Wavefront OBJ file of the C-alpha trace (Angstrom):
o trace
v -43.294 -18.227 25.491
v -43.464 -19.023 22.364
v -44.629 -17.005 19.202
v -44.626 -17.780 15.534
v -41.230 -17.744 14.551
v -39.892 -18.912 17.280
v -37.775 -23.234 18.479
v -38.871 -24.399 21.297
v -36.825 -27.625 22.244
v -38.303 -31.382 22.885
v -37.504 -34.632 23.832
v -39.618 -38.304 23.567
v -37.344 -41.045 25.541
v -39.240 -44.468 25.740
v -37.748 -47.362 27.713
v -36.996 -50.423 24.828
v -35.882 -53.821 24.491
v -35.345 -54.214 21.767
v -33.143 -50.939 22.645
v -32.660 -50.619 18.134
v -35.761 -47.560 18.118
v -37.148 -45.795 15.078
v -38.837 -42.061 16.676
v -41.907 -40.256 14.298
v -43.874 -36.384 14.943
v -47.252 -35.448 14.225
v -48.522 -32.476 14.248
v -52.032 -32.602 14.809
v -54.236 -29.918 14.789
v -58.420 -29.333 14.372
v -58.228 -30.185 10.385
v -55.620 -32.908 10.280
v -52.640 -34.943 11.611
v -49.453 -36.140 9.048
v -46.242 -35.552 9.927
v -43.148 -32.118 10.847
v -43.100 -30.772 8.510
v -39.681 -29.071 7.479
v -38.046 -29.708 11.075
v -36.054 -32.736 10.970
v -34.971 -33.798 15.019
v -32.403 -35.170 16.159
v -32.425 -39.199 17.304
v -29.953 -40.953 19.196
v -30.241 -44.327 21.003
v -33.793 -43.625 23.479
v -33.856 -40.407 22.860
v -35.555 -37.924 19.794
v -35.264 -33.937 20.425
v -36.896 -32.023 17.469
v -36.093 -28.073 17.723
v -39.546 -27.165 16.673
v -40.606 -23.873 14.785
v -44.132 -22.712 13.960
v -43.992 -20.984 10.990
v -47.553 -19.807 10.780
v -51.418 -19.984 12.626
v -51.943 -24.014 10.938
v -48.052 -25.124 13.503
v -49.955 -25.706 16.798
v -51.394 -27.737 18.126
v -50.715 -31.541 19.232
v -46.961 -32.770 18.781
v -46.809 -36.784 19.580
v -42.970 -38.595 18.888
v -44.228 -42.217 18.539
v -41.946 -44.943 18.911
v -40.898 -48.646 17.256
v -38.914 -51.303 16.991
v -39.220 -55.150 16.302
v -41.724 -55.677 19.314
v -44.243 -52.790 16.865
v -45.461 -49.748 18.241
v -45.422 -47.812 20.998
v -48.521 -47.503 22.710
v -49.733 -44.198 23.559
v -46.921 -41.345 22.090
v -45.085 -39.334 24.022
v -47.519 -35.061 23.178
v -46.970 -31.677 23.539
v -49.813 -29.079 23.829
v -48.574 -26.659 20.931
v -50.569 -23.132 21.645
v -49.850 -19.791 20.407
v -48.475 -17.217 22.571
v -51.236 -14.245 23.092
v -53.759 -17.420 23.913
v -52.047 -18.870 27.832
v -49.530 -20.296 25.656
v -47.243 -23.031 27.327
v -46.160 -26.494 26.650
v -47.550 -29.808 27.842
v -45.292 -33.221 28.302
v -48.359 -34.932 28.914
v -47.526 -37.834 31.338
v -47.931 -41.666 29.541
v -46.895 -44.994 28.953
v -44.406 -45.260 27.113
v -44.683 -49.640 27.320
v -44.883 -51.326 23.155
v -47.236 -54.554 22.327
l 1 2 3 4 5 6 7 8 9 10 11 12 13 14 15 16 17 18 19 20 21 22 23 24 25 26 27 28 29 30 31 32 33 34 35 36 37 38 39 40 41 42 43 44 45 46 47 48 49 50 51 52 53 54 55 56 57 58 59 60 61 62 63 64 65 66 67 68 69 70 71 72 73 74 75 76 77 78 79 80 81 82 83 84 85 86 87 88 89 90 91 92 93 94 95 96 97 98 99 100 101
């Protein structure tokens, strides 16, 4: 269980050719989708790890990690649903295709 001020580690790993990829993390809430504020992911090869700390009510929602290389952008992102503690908090990693367009 995670509440405001607690951190969670999220790992987005992809398969890609060429293997040089860049990652971008976004947070989607009921109001907007934006780049993840304040947090800096650690990208190593085909993996990106985000240490995410919700600091306010609006920091909960759907976190998405997109990988990109010279071929294109990931078709479906790595997706994590972050729900605030007290509302049956769970992190769900949704298994999706990680193929590039």
